N, C-alpha and C positions, 0 to 999 in steps of 0.2 A: 488684611492685604489689599491692594488695589487691585481690580480686573483691568486687565491690559487696554479694553475698551472704554474704562473709566476714567483713564489717565487724564490729568488735565495740563498735560504739556501742550505747546504750541503744535507740535506735528500732530498730537492726539486731537487737539480741536480743528485742526485742518481736516483730518480725516475720518473723523467720527461719524457713522451713519446717522440717517435721520430716524427718529422713533417710529417711522412709518414702515421702514425695513422690517420684514420678519426678523424674529431672533436667529433663527438658524442660517439667515442669509447676511446677518451684519458683517462677520468675517469678511465674506468676498466683496460686500460695498466697501470696506474700510479698505480692502487691498487696492481695488480699483481707484478709489480716491488717492491713495499713495502713489500709484503708477501716474495719475495725471498731474499732480503735485511735481511729480519728477520730471516728467514729460515736460512740463511748462517751464522747470528751470533748465532743462536742456536747450530747448527752442532759443528761451532767452540768451543764454550762453553763447549759441551760435550765431544767433542775430548781432550780440556785440561783437563777435569775432567777424562777421561778414561785413559790418560797417566800417571797423578799424582796417581791415583789409582793402576795401574800396577807398577810403578815405586818404589812407596812406600810398595809394598807388600801387599796390601789390596785388597778386593775383586774386582776384575776386569777381563776383557777380551779384549783380541786382535782382536776379532770378532766385538766387538763393536767400536773400533777404526777404523777397515778396513770400517764399514759401514759408519761411521762418514765422513771418508776420501772419499768415493764414493759419499755422500751425498753433501760433499762441490764442489766436481768436477763438479756433475750434477747441481748444483746450479747455479754454474758459466754459466755454457752452457745455461741454462734456462734464465738467468739474461741477458744475452747478445742479446737472443733472443726477450725478454719482450721488450727490447728498439727498436724494429724496428716492421715492418708491419706485421711480422709473430708471434706477441705475443701471438695470439691463440694458436699457436702450443706449447708454453711456458705452457700457460694454463692446456692444456690437459696432457702434459709431467709431471707437477707439481702433478696434482691429482692421476696420474698413477703410478708415481715414489714413492710418499709417501706412498701409499698402499702397493707396493712390498718390501719398505724399511721395514715396519712394520711388514708385514709378514716373512720376512726374518730374522729380529732380533728373532721373537719368535720361529722361527724353528732351527735356528742355536744357539742360545743363552743356557745358562746353563741349563742342563735337571732339576735342583733342582729349577729353576726361574719359578715363576707362570706366563704361557705364557698369561694369561688373563689382568695381569696387562699391556702388551703391545698392545693388541688388542684393548684395550677400547679406544687406541688414533686414531683407525680408524674415530672416529667421526669428526678428524681435517681434512682430504682431503674432507669427505663429506660435512662438513662446508664449506671449500675452494670452492667445486663444487657449492654451493649455493652461494657463494658471485660473483662468475666469469660466473655461467652460469644460465640457466633457471631452473625453480622447475623440469619439466621432466628429464634433465639431471641429477638433484640432486638425483632424486628418482632412477635413472638407478644405479647411482655411490653406493647408499645405498644398493639397492638390490644387487649389486656385492659384496660388502663387506659381508654383511649377509649371502648369499649363501657360498661364499668361506669360511667363518668360519665354517659353518654346514657340508660342503661337501668336501671341498679341505683340511682344516686344520688337521682331523683326519687321512687323509691318509699320510700327511707329517709328523706329529708328533706322532712318536710311543708311545702308552700309554696314551694317551691324555685322561683326564676325560670327558667322554661325558656331565655329567651333568654340568661342567665348562664350556664347549663349547657351551652348550645351553643357559645358563646363561648371556655368554658375547654376543652371538649372538643376544639374547633378548634387552639386554643393548643398544647395537648397534642401533637395529631397533627401540628402543623406541625414543632414543636422535634424531635419524634420522628423526622420524616424527617430532617432535618438529622444527626441522631445516627447513623442508620442509613447513610448516605451517609458519615459520618464512619470508622465503624466497618469498611464493606466497603473505603474507600480504605487504611485502616490494615492491614487483613488481607492485600490484595494487596500492599501495600508491603513487609509481613513476610516474605510469600512469595517477593518479588524478592530480598529481602537474603538469605534463606536459600539461594535457589538461586545467588546470587552467591558466598557461602562455601563451598558445596558444590563449585562449580566451581573457586575458587581453590585448595583443598585438593585438588581432583583433578588440577591442574596441577602443583603443589608437590610432591604424591605421585610424580606421573610422573617430575619433574626428579630427584628424590631417589633412586627405585628405578633409573633408568638412568644415574647419574651414576658414572664411574669411580673419584671419591674417596669416600671415608668421609664422611657427613654425621651427624653425632649432635646430639641436643638433651638438656638436663639441666636439673633445677630448682636453685632458687637454693641448694637445700641439697647439690647434686651428685648428686642420684640420677640415673641413667641413665634418660631417658624414651623416647627413640628412637634406633635406630640402621639407618643405611640397608643394605640387603643387599650393596652393592657389596664 
């Protein structure tokens, strides 16, 4: 049976973590690389759509094109970091840069465009923080997003509708609450699963070490992996 992290498919090769990453952290590093590959594809798609809109005379903005070009460049840098032992730096960069990009798009976009339609996507970096970090870090990220909407946005966006600002902040806060609850439940379930695995390993080791018969385990290549002390 092939281990998921040892699969030789194209996707696996793109997201496989570096050998420098500690074994217990490789799943998180692989998840981060997967998110960055998907993010790169999204930016490329939005860039192509923006170019088509501008070149065909439909509603479009060069600002959006420049933002997606910036996003592609930063995504490449973060992806390279995610494949090394410095993957945690890439994780922090991903959350911060996504927040900055969304606020930049809301502030610099077409004045007639509803900024709340952009800022509701702040739940994405909050969810990413939940996937990659602890529930405490997720709470910090969500609080920064909500406070930025309520305090920073009105100073950056002239004539912003306060009622719409409040509703946007409320939506982000509500969704963030569900995300934090999900993250906490996931972390507790993972701890329970790890505890069960350790308990089963302890029981099997106890049986093997006290058995009067020799118990051995080998790899598919015939390499001896374990021999009981009997």
